[in-house]
N, C-alpha and C positions, 0 to 999 in steps of 0.2 A: 504494499500499500504506499509506503514511504517513497519507493522508487518511482511509482506512477506520479505522485505529487511533485517530486523534483523534476521529472520530465515535463510535466504540465507547466511548471514555472518556467522552465527553459523555453518551451514553445511560446509561452506568453511573452517572454523577453524578446524572442526573435520577431514575433508579430509586432510588438510595440516598436522595435527598432526599424522594421521595414516600413511602418506607417510614417515615420519621420521623413522618409524620402518621397512622400506623395506630393502631388502638384498642389499649388496654392488654391486652385479652383475647388478642391475637395476637402481642404483642411482649414481650420481657423487661422487667422493671421496671427503673427507673434503678439504676445501680450494679451491674447484673447481671454485667458483665465477660465474659459469654459462656462462662466456664469453670466447671468443677465441682471446683476444687481445694480448696474449703473444706468445711465440714460439709454432707453431702448425704443426702437421702432418695431412694430409688429406688422407683418404682412399677412392678411387673411381676406378672403372673399374679394380678391382682386383690388385691394386698397391697403394703404399704409396708415397706421395709426400710432401716435398722433401725427398730424401732418407737419408739425413744427415742434422743435425742442430747443430750449436755451441751455447751454452748457458753459462751464468754466474753461478758460484757456488751458490747453494741455490735456483735456478730456478725450476719451474715446467713446464712440457711440456704437451700440450693438444693433444689428438688424437681424430679426428672427423671421424666418419664412414658415408661417403656419398655414399657408395656402396649399392647395392640392396640385399646384404646378410650379415650375421654376420661375425665378425672377432674377434680373441682373441689375443691381443697384450701382449707379454711377453718378458722378458729379455733373452738373450742368456745365456748359450748354451741350445739347445733343447735336451732332455725334462726337464732338471733340473731347468732352469730359475734362476740361482744363481748369475750371474755376477753383476746385478744391480737390486736388489729387488724392488726399487722405481718404476720401470717400470711396475712391476707385478700388481700394483694398478689399472692400466688401465683395464686389463682383458678383459672380454666379452663385446663386443659392438654390439648391434643390429643396423640395418640401422637407421640413423638419430641420434644416440646417440653420445655423446662426454664425455670424462673423462680425468682427469689429472693424471700425474705421481705424486709420492711423491716428496718431496724436494730433489733435486740432489745435495748432499753436498760434494762429493769427486771429486777431479780433476781426470778425467779419460775419456775413451771412452766407452760408453755403447752400445752394439749391441742389437737389438731386432728383433723379428719375429712374424708372425701370427702363433699361436700354431696350429690352424686348418689346415693351409696350409704352414707348415714350409719349405717345399721344393721349394716354389715359391720365386725366388730372388726378384721379384718386390714388395713383401710384407715383405722385410727385410730392415733394415736401422740401423743408428747409431745416437747417441747423444754424442757430444763432450762437456765435461764439463770443463771450464777453469776458 
């Protein structure tokens, strides 16, 4: 029984190590922490809620996809995504995934949208950095 447990731990370690090499589109961005205790946008029913958040300089914001389909959250304007590149770290989210922006270090208002559905107003919003 002990040998099986040790092998199981070894297999778990190998699987964990191999997960570290996965692409950014399927794993949280660095500093993600795995939780949603900070400022959070939730995507469900083809809409983001709330549509605006105010955060402190240096904060990260989490996007959680509770919808039944994928979304791609990027900075405005579409299709350049250049206003707030920190938002672009969220990128592609499959249903059930969450990911954080980079550190938002400049005082400004950052608009964002779902790149897949950029014309849907309910999937657009803003982050006010103060």
